[in-house]
C-alpha positions as CSV (number, residue, x, y, z in Angstrom):
1,M,0.0,0.0,0.0
2,P,1.7,3.3,-1.1
3,S,2.1,5.9,1.6
4,D,-0.2,8.2,-0.4
5,D,-3.1,5.7,0.2
6,I,-2.6,5.7,4.0
7,P,-5.0,8.0,5.7
8,S,-3.8,11.0,7.8
9,L,-3.8,10.1,11.5
10,T,-3.3,12.0,14.7
11,P,-0.7,10.8,17.2
12,N,-3.4,9.3,19.5
13,Q,-4.9,7.5,16.6
14,I,-1.5,6.1,15.6
15,L,-0.9,5.0,19.2
16,A,-4.3,3.3,19.5
17,L,-3.6,1.4,16.3
18,V,-0.1,0.3,17.4
19,V,-1.5,-0.9,20.7
20,L,-4.2,-2.9,19.0
21,M,-1.6,-4.4,16.6
22,S,0.9,-5.3,19.3
23,E,-1.8,-7.0,21.5
24,A,-3.3,-8.7,18.4
25,R,-6.7,-9.1,20.2
26,E,-9.8,-7.3,21.1
27,L,-9.2,-4.6,23.8
28,N,-11.8,-2.8,25.8
29,N,-11.5,0.8,26.7
30,N,-10.2,0.0,30.2
31,E,-7.4,-2.0,28.8
32,L,-6.6,0.6,26.2
33,K,-6.5,3.3,28.9
34,E,-4.0,1.2,30.8
35,L,-1.8,0.4,27.8
36,A,-2.1,3.6,25.8
37,G,-3.1,6.1,28.4
38,F,-6.5,6.9,26.9
39,A,-9.7,5.2,25.9
40,L,-10.8,5.1,22.2
41,T,-13.9,7.2,22.2
42,G,-15.4,10.3,20.5
43,T,-13.9,11.6,17.3
44,D,-10.9,9.3,17.4
45,N,-13.2,6.2,17.5
46,A,-15.5,7.6,14.9
47,K,-12.7,8.3,12.5
48,L,-10.9,5.0,12.9
49,E,-14.1,2.9,12.8
50,T,-16.8,4.7,10.7
51,K,-14.7,6.9,8.4
52,L,-11.7,4.8,7.8
53,G,-12.8,1.2,8.6
54,L,-9.5,0.5,10.4
55,V,-11.1,-0.6,13.7
56,A,-14.2,-2.6,14.6
57,T,-15.9,-1.5,17.8
58,D,-18.2,-3.7,19.8
59,R,-20.9,-1.7,21.7
60,S,-22.9,-4.6,22.9
61,H,-21.4,-4.3,26.4
62,R,-19.5,-1.8,28.5
63,P,-16.7,-0.8,28.4
64,Y,-16.8,-0.9,24.6
65,S,-14.1,-3.0,23.0
66,H,-12.1,-2.6,19.8
67,Q,-9.9,-4.6,17.4
68,L,-8.2,-4.1,14.0
69,T,-10.1,-4.9,10.9
70,D,-8.5,-6.6,7.9
71,R,-8.0,-3.1,6.4
72,G,-6.5,-2.0,9.7
73,W,-3.9,-4.7,9.5
74,R,-3.1,-3.8,5.9
75,V,-2.6,-0.2,6.8
76,M,-0.4,-1.2,9.8
77,R,1.8,-3.1,7.4
78,D,2.9,0.1,5.7
79,L,2.2,2.8,8.2
80,H,5.9,3.2,8.8
81,T,6.2,4.8,5.4
82,I,4.2,7.9,6.2
83,E,5.6,11.2,7.6
84,P,4.8,11.6,11.3
85,P,2.1,14.2,12.1
86,K,3.5,17.6,13.1
87,A,1.7,17.5,16.5
88,G,3.5,15.0,18.8
89,K,6.1,14.5,16.0
90,S,8.8,13.0,18.2
91,A,6.6,10.3,19.8
92,S,5.0,9.5,16.5
93,R,8.3,9.2,14.8
94,T,9.5,6.7,17.5
95,L,6.4,4.5,16.9
96,L,6.8,4.7,13.1
97,T,10.5,3.8,13.4
98,L,9.6,0.7,15.5
99,L,7.0,-0.3,12.9
100,G,9.7,0.1,10.2
101,N,12.1,-2.2,12.1
102,I,9.4,-4.8,12.5
103,H,8.6,-4.7,8.8
104,R,12.2,-5.1,7.9
105,S,12.7,-8.0,10.3
106,L,9.7,-9.8,8.9
107,E,11.1,-9.3,5.4
108,Q,14.5,-10.6,6.5
109,L,12.8,-13.7,8.0
110,Q,11.2,-14.4,4.7
111,A,14.4,-13.7,2.7
112,T,16.6,-15.8,5.0
113,H,14.4,-18.7,5.9
114,G,11.6,-18.6,3.3
115,V,9.0,-17.9,6.1
116,K,6.3,-15.4,5.3
117,L,4.8,-14.0,8.5
118,S,2.3,-11.2,8.7
119,Q,2.2,-8.7,11.5
120,G,-0.9,-10.4,12.9
121,E,0.7,-13.8,12.9
122,F,3.9,-12.4,14.5
123,F,2.1,-10.6,17.4
124,R,-0.3,-13.5,18.0
125,Q,2.5,-15.8,18.9
126,Q,2.5,-16.8,22.5
127,P,5.5,-16.5,24.8
128,G,7.9,-19.3,24.1
129,E,6.2,-20.2,20.9
130,S,8.4,-20.6,17.9
131,V,7.7,-20.2,14.2
132,E,6.8,-23.5,12.6
133,F,8.6,-24.2,9.3
134,S,6.8,-26.3,6.8
135,G,8.3,-29.4,5.3
136,P,9.8,-29.6,1.8
137,Q,7.5,-28.2,-1.0
138,P,7.2,-29.8,-4.4
139,G,9.9,-28.5,-6.7
140,E,11.7,-26.7,-3.9
141,S,15.4,-26.1,-4.8
142,A,18.3,-27.6,-2.8
143,E,19.2,-24.1,-1.7
144,A,15.7,-23.4,-0.4
145,R,15.7,-26.8,1.3
146,I,19.0,-25.9,3.0
147,R,17.6,-22.6,4.3
148,T,14.5,-24.3,5.6
149,A,16.4,-27.0,7.3
150,Y,18.8,-24.4,8.8
151,A,15.9,-22.4,10.1
152,A,14.4,-25.5,11.8
153,L,17.8,-26.2,13.5
154,A,19.0,-22.7,14.5
155,A,17.5,-20.9,17.5
156,R,18.0,-17.6,15.8
157,P,19.5,-16.3,12.5
158,G,23.3,-16.4,12.6
159,D,23.6,-19.3,15.0
160,W,26.1,-22.1,14.0
161,V,24.5,-25.4,12.9
162,G,26.5,-28.6,12.3
163,L,26.5,-29.9,8.8
164,A,25.9,-33.4,10.2
165,D,22.6,-32.2,11.7
166,L,21.8,-30.3,8.5
167,R,22.4,-33.4,6.3
168,D,20.1,-35.5,8.5
169,K,17.2,-33.1,7.6
170,L,18.2,-33.4,3.9
171,A,18.6,-37.2,3.8
172,D,16.2,-37.5,0.8
173,L,18.5,-35.3,-1.3
174,D,21.6,-36.5,-3.2
175,R,24.7,-35.5,-1.3
176,A,26.3,-34.0,-4.4
177,A,23.3,-31.7,-4.9
178,V,23.5,-30.6,-1.3
179,D,27.3,-29.9,-1.6
180,E,26.8,-28.0,-4.8
181,A,24.0,-25.9,-3.2
182,L,26.1,-25.2,-0.1
183,I,29.1,-24.0,-2.1
184,G,26.7,-21.9,-4.2
185,L,25.4,-20.3,-1.0
186,L,28.8,-19.0,-0.1
187,D,28.3,-16.3,-2.7
188,R,25.6,-14.9,-0.5
189,D,26.5,-12.2,2.1
190,D,24.6,-13.9,4.9
191,V,26.1,-17.3,4.6
192,R,29.3,-18.7,6.3
193,I,30.6,-22.2,6.3
194,I,33.7,-22.8,8.5
195,P,35.8,-25.7,10.0
196,V,35.6,-26.5,13.7
197,A,38.8,-25.3,15.4
198,N,38.9,-28.1,18.0
199,T,39.0,-31.2,15.7
200,K,39.3,-33.4,18.7
201,A,35.7,-32.5,19.6
202,L,34.5,-33.8,16.2
203,R,32.4,-37.0,16.2
204,R,32.6,-39.5,13.3
205,R,29.3,-38.2,11.9
206,D,30.7,-34.6,11.9
207,V,33.8,-35.8,10.0
208,E,31.7,-37.7,7.4
209,A,29.3,-34.7,6.9
210,A,32.1,-32.2,6.3
211,L,32.2,-30.1,3.2
212,E,35.5,-29.8,1.5
213,I,36.3,-26.3,0.3
214,G,39.7,-25.5,-1.1
215,G,41.2,-28.7,0.3
216,E,39.9,-27.9,3.8
217,A,37.1,-29.8,5.7
218,N,34.3,-27.5,6.9
219,H,31.8,-28.6,9.6
220,T,29.4,-25.7,10.5
221,L,27.0,-23.4,8.8
222,S,25.6,-20.0,9.7
223,I,22.9,-18.2,7.7
224,G,21.7,-14.6,8.5
225,R,24.2,-12.6,10.4
226,P,23.0,-11.7,13.9
């Protein structure tokens, strides 16, 4: 959504939308007041709900409750691209900067691990819940399979993963195809494959899984610099 298509919003309206996004659930006015410092009422509520269709308000009980609509989620995806309103510019700029960082992180997650995650899916995750990576897809390249397997093994981008563990997850692929893809990945800025310094700590499976590059055995892989 181009920034020109994003409606003009006040600092309070931006803050209300950000809180609803980060909680990723229906919030009543008491909860909004605790989290944002104000309830969503009056002209702010009317604009976000009736005029713009970004928020759905339930008036069947008190205190009234609110949640983002599908259009609201779409606007939040690109809200970081707008210029902050002149009133409360500093606080609004901080929120927009945060939204921009979240947007870039989700794009990096997709580029690095092939995982497409929306803001809604990201914020709906429960504490301790990890992103689930799907199994191999028909026609998926060896490079994509390597990235998917790495993502399933690494706690976070940039962590080191043993090639033995990686190969276990790619057992259905021809070793030569995996080796060729690994060597091809070295041309990418976010990929590193190195030897283990303490060779005495290597197990037999680590030695057998090693990738030879320039006459040197390499044992660990990192994708996505931390």
